[in-house]
C-alpha positions in Angstrom: -1.3 -19.6 11.5 -0.9 -22.7 9.4 2.5 -24.0 8.4 1.6 -23.6 4.8 0.9 -19.9 5.2 4.2 -19.4 6.9 6.3 -20.9 4.2 8.2 -18.6 2.0 6.9 -18.0 -1.5 10.0 -19.4 -3.2 9.4 -22.7 -1.5 5.6 -22.6 -1.4 5.3 -22.0 -5.1 6.8 -25.3 -6.4 4.8 -25.2 -9.6 6.6 -24.2 -12.8 5.2 -21.8 -15.2 5.5 -24.2 -18.1 2.2 -25.4 -19.3 0.1 -22.9 -17.3 -2.4 -20.6 -19.0 -3.9 -18.7 -16.1 -1.5 -15.8 -15.8 -3.7 -13.2 -17.4 -5.0 -10.5 -15.1 -7.7 -8.2 -16.4 -6.9 -5.4 -13.9 -3.3 -5.0 -15.0 -2.9 -1.6 -16.7 -1.0 1.6 -16.2 -3.6 3.2 -14.0 -3.6 0.2 -11.7 0.2 0.2 -11.4 1.3 3.8 -11.4 0.1 7.2 -10.1 1.4 10.6 -11.1 2.3 13.3 -8.6 -0.7 15.3 -9.7 -3.0 12.3 -9.3 -1.5 11.7 -5.9 -2.3 15.2 -4.8 -5.9 14.7 -5.9 -6.0 11.4 -4.0 -4.7 13.0 -0.8 -7.3 15.7 -1.1 -10.2 13.2 -1.7 -10.6 12.2 1.9 -9.8 8.6 1.2 -7.6 6.6 3.6 -4.2 6.9 1.9 -1.1 5.2 3.1 2.3 6.5 1.8 5.3 4.2 2.0 8.8 5.5 1.6 10.9 2.5 0.3 14.3 4.2 -0.3 17.0 1.5 -0.7 19.9 0.8 -3.0 22.1 -2.2 -3.4 25.1 -1.9 -1.0 23.7 1.2 0.8 21.9 1.2 4.1 21.2 5.0 4.4 17.5 4.8 3.3 16.2 5.7 6.7 18.6 8.6 7.1 17.4 10.0 3.8 13.8 9.6 5.0 14.5 11.5 8.2 16.0 14.3 6.2 12.8 14.7 4.2 9.9 12.6 2.9 6.4 13.0 1.6 4.3 14.3 4.5 2.7 11.4 6.4 4.9 8.8 4.7 6.0 5.8 6.7 9.5 4.4 6.2 9.7 0.8 5.1 13.0 -1.1 5.6 13.4 -3.3 2.6 16.0 -5.5 4.2 13.9 -6.4 7.2 10.3 -5.8 6.2 10.3 -6.8 2.6 12.6 -9.7 2.8 13.2 -12.8 5.0 16.6 -13.8 6.3 19.2 -14.3 3.5 20.7 -17.6 2.8 22.6 -19.3 -0.1 19.7 -21.7 -0.5 17.0 -19.0 -0.8 19.0 -15.9 -2.0 19.9 -12.5 -0.6 16.3 -11.2 -0.3 14.0 -14.2 0.0 10.4 -13.2 0.3 9.0 -12.7 3.8 6.4 -15.1 5.2 2.8 -14.1 4.6 2.4 -13.7 8.4 5.3 -11.3 8.7 4.2 -9.3 5.6 0.7 -8.9 7.0 2.2 -7.8 10.4 4.4 -5.2 8.7 1.6 -3.9 6.5 -0.6 -3.4 9.6 2.3 -1.6 11.3 2.4 0.8 8.3 -1.3 1.5 8.9 -2.7 -0.4 5.9 -6.4 -1.2 6.2 -8.5 -3.2 3.9 -9.9 -0.1 2.3 -6.5 1.8 2.1 -5.1 3.3 -1.1 -1.4 2.6 -0.8 1.2 4.6 -2.7 4.9 3.5 -2.6 7.8 5.6 -3.7 11.6 5.9 -3.6 14.3 8.1 -5.2 15.5 5.6 -7.8 12.7 5.4 -10.4 10.7 2.9 -8.4 13.4 0.2 -8.5 13.0 -0.5 -4.7 9.4 0.7 -4.2 8.2 -1.9 -6.7 9.2 -4.6 -4.3 6.5 -3.3 -1.8 4.1 -2.9 -4.7 4.6 -6.5 -5.8 4.4 -8.0 -2.3 1.2 -6.2 -1.4 -0.3 -7.2 -4.8 0.8 -10.8 -4.1 -0.7 -10.6 -0.7 -4.1 -9.6 -2.2 -4.2 -5.9 -1.6 -5.0 -4.6 -5.1 -5.1 -0.8 -4.4 -1.4 -0.2 -4.4 0.5 2.0 -6.9 4.0 3.2 -7.5 4.5 7.0 -7.6 5.7 7.6 -11.1 8.8 9.7 -11.0 9.3 9.1 -7.3 10.6 11.7 -4.9 12.1 13.9 -7.7 8.8 13.8 -9.6 6.9 14.9 -6.5 9.2 17.9 -6.0 9.1 18.8 -9.7 5.3 18.9 -9.5 5.4 21.3 -6.6 5.1 18.8 -3.8 6.7 19.5 -0.4 8.6 17.3 2.0 8.2 17.0 5.7 10.4 15.7 8.5 7.7 14.6 11.1 7.7 10.9 11.6 4.1 9.6 11.8 2.9 7.1 14.3 0.2 5.4 12.2 -2.8 3.7 13.8 -2.3 0.0 13.3 -4.1 -1.3 10.3 -6.4 -4.3 9.9 -5.5 -5.5 6.4 -5.8 -9.3 5.9 -3.5 -10.8 3.2 -4.3 -14.1 1.5 -1.2 -14.6 -0.7 -0.7 -16.2 -4.1 -2.4 -13.4 -6.0 0.7 -12.9 -8.3 2.5 -15.7 -10.2 5.8 -17.0 -8.9 8.3 -19.5 -10.2 11.1 -21.3 -8.5 14.4 -22.2 -10.1 13.0 -25.2 -12.0 10.1 -23.0 -13.2 12.5 -20.3 -14.4 14.5 -22.9 -16.3 11.4 -24.3 -17.8 10.2 -20.9 -19.0 13.6 -20.2 -20.6 13.7 -23.6 -22.3 10.1 -23.6 -23.5 7.9 -21.3 -25.5 7.9 -18.5 -22.9 10.5 -15.8 -22.2 12.7 -15.4 -19.1 13.8 -11.8 -18.7 16.9 -10.8 -16.7 16.4 -7.4 -15.2 20.0 -6.8 -14.2 22.5 -4.6 -15.9 23.7 -6.0 -19.2 27.3 -6.4 -18.0 26.2 -8.6 -15.2 24.1 -10.6 -17.6 27.1 -11.1 -19.9 29.2 -12.2 -16.9 31.7 -9.4 -17.3 31.2 -8.3 -13.7 29.5 -9.7 -10.6 29.7 -7.5 -7.5 27.9 -9.6 -5.0 27.0 -13.1 -6.1 29.4 -16.2 -6.3 29.2 -16.8 -10.0 28.9 -14.4 -13.0 26.6 -14.9 -15.9 22.9 -15.7 -16.4 20.3 -18.4 -16.5 20.7 -20.3 -19.8 18.1 -19.2 -22.3 17.3 -15.9 -20.5 17.1 -12.6 -22.3 18.9 -9.5 -21.1 16.3 -6.8 -20.2 17.8 -4.2 -17.9 14.8 -2.7 -16.1 16.5 0.7 -16.2 15.6 0.7 -19.9 11.9 1.0 -18.9 12.7 4.4 -17.4 13.3 7.9 -18.7 14.3 10.7 -16.4 13.3 8.5 -13.4 9.8 7.8 -14.6 8.3 4.9 -16.5 8.3 5.1 -20.3 4.8 6.0 -21.7 2.8 3.0 -22.9 3.5 3.7 -26.6 7.2 3.2 -25.9 6.9 0.5 -23.3 5.0 -1.8 -25.6 7.6 -1.8 -28.5 10.4 -2.0 -25.9 9.1 -5.3 -24.5 8.1 -6.5 -28.0 11.6 -5.9 -29.1 12.8 -8.2 -26.3 10.5 -11.0 -27.5 7.5 -10.4 -25.2 4.2 -11.1 -27.0 2.3 -8.2 -25.4 -0.8 -8.8 -27.5 -1.3 -12.3 -26.1 -1.9 -10.9 -22.6 -4.6 -8.4 -23.6 -8.2 -8.9 -22.6 -10.3 -10.5 -25.3 -7.4 -12.1 -27.1 -8.1 -15.8 -27.5 -5.6 -18.5 -26.7 -3.1 -18.9 -23.9 -0.8 -16.1 -22.8 2.9 -16.3 -23.6 4.6 -17.3 -20.3 6.8 -14.5 -19.0 9.0 -14.7 -16.0 11.5 -12.2 -14.6 14.5 -12.4 -12.3 17.3 -10.1 -11.2 20.0 -10.4 -8.5 17.7 -11.1 -5.6 14.1 -10.4 -6.6 14.0 -6.7 -5.9 14.5 -4.9 -9.3 12.7 -7.8 -11.1 9.6 -6.5 -9.3 10.1 -3.2 -11.1 10.3 -5.0 -14.5 7.1 -6.8 -13.6 5.4 -3.5 -12.8 6.5 -2.1 -16.2 5.1 -5.2 -17.9 1.9 -4.9 -15.9 1.5 -1.3 -17.1 1.0 -2.6 -20.6 -1.2 -5.5 -19.6 1.4 -8.3 -19.3 1.3 -10.4 -16.2 4.7 -11.9 -15.5 5.9 -14.3 -12.8 8.6 -13.4 -10.3 11.5 -15.8 -9.6 12.2 -14.6 -6.0 15.5 -16.3 -5.4 16.9 -14.9 -8.7 20.6 -14.9 -9.5 21.6 -14.9 -5.8 20.0 -18.3 -5.4 20.8 -19.7 -8.9 24.5 -18.9 -8.7 24.8 -20.5 -5.3 23.6 -23.8 -6.6 26.5 -25.6 -8.1 24.1 -28.0 -10.0 22.8 -25.1 -12.0 24.4 -24.3 -15.4 25.6 -20.7 -16.0 25.7 -19.0 -19.3 27.9 -16.0 -20.2 28.0 -13.6 -23.1 25.2 -11.9 -24.9 
């Protein structure tokens, strides 16, 4: 394994988004990002190799595995976000730095992911944590991964059942290549905010304004960022339909049309951050559902606020 492959994304991706024009992805649409409970039941009945990943996690809570053991989609494998979807935390890299490509591949194989697997990730919070697994696998190069729209509640509402058996999946053979989704570092995020692009802050509005800060050393936001709580992309625990998602993002200043296939000219540069790179992945998934490819700032506020050389803005 080369040293380059082992480096974390936040360090390995030293390029900034400013000036780039290659962010458009022709396979970004709702069907490539989300799957409904009814569609999932059909997929499970199709005979395909389907890997279900339970990614239940919430900030400040560590009982995701207990909830999994109490009941999960039959055959689902529990994924520990803290240890399998993140590297060791540090002030320099943030609370949830991205894992090395080597570690991510090893974890994916433990989950049973093969090169031909259809992967479906879910949680109990509208996809806010499951989207981290979606983003990482997409970044790694495994394109057939979708978020269960509506999550656990949606599955039950559609007549799905839960099981308590813990599977022992056959080790997979997936090979991840990395760098298949755009990433910006702190300088890149600042450049997007200061340029013609748009930097979205996926945290709650009160954290953006600097009124509260429950976990990170300074309150506020990256100068020039736009408050865009990713919870606003949800209704009743499911993603808004496209005809509401598009105007939602357009109202925030996202040029959705510039990202659509066949539209000439460069895409508007869009980047997203949150507290530590988890819920920003959810906002990126919502953007992808309407065809917008956005970059992730992995270190997010937990990295930015720990760097005393970085300016902090407050207020709306």
